N, C-alpha and C positions, 0 to 999 in steps of 0.2 A: 504494500500500500504506500509506503514511504517513497519508493522510486517513482511511482505514478504521480504523487503529489508534487514531488520535486520537478518532474518533467513538465508539469503545468506552468511553473513559474521560472523555467530556464529556457535560454535560447539554444540554438543548434550547437553552439560551442560550449555549452555547459555553464555559462555565466548566468547570473540572475537577471530576469527580465522584469524591470519595474512596471512597465506598461501592463503586463499580464497580471501582476500582483494587484495593481490598482484596479484593474477591470474586475477581477474576482471579488475583491473587497467591496467595490462599488455595487455590484449586483447583489451580493449577500446582504449588504446594508439596506438596499432598496427592498428586498424581500422581508428582511427583519422589521423594517419600519412599517411595512404594510401589515404584517402579522400583529405588530403592536397596536396599530390603530384599530384593527378589527377585533382582536381578542380582548385587549385591556380597555380601550376607549369605547368599545361597542359601536363603532362607526360602521355603516353598511359597506360591504365589499362591492366595488364597482369593477367588474372584469374588463370592461372596455378601457377604462382609464389605466388599470393595472397593466394590461397588455401593451398599451401605447407607451407607457412609461418604461416598462421593462425592455420593450423593443428599442426604444430610443437609447437606453443605457447600453445595451448590447451593440447597437449600431455604432454608437460613438466609440466604444472600445475597439470594434473592428476597424473603424477608420483610423484610429490612432495607431493600432498595430500595423496596419497596411502602410501608413506614412513612415513609420519607424523602419520597417523592412526595406522600403524603397530608398531611404536615405542611407542605408547600409550601416546603421549604428548598432 
């Protein structure tokens, strides 16, 4: 399990990839905050807004990773 998790946040050369780590943390935070608002604050779950927000977060992460790979850093 540990090698798999390390491969998620490493680049092809084995160095840490900050963009991947920020993306993973951002998406987990988004999901955690949505769970907090529904479970603890008893706000209604709105799947359309959740899907648009999560899709935007994943899309922004993908764009950032694509730009980073094109710049060769």
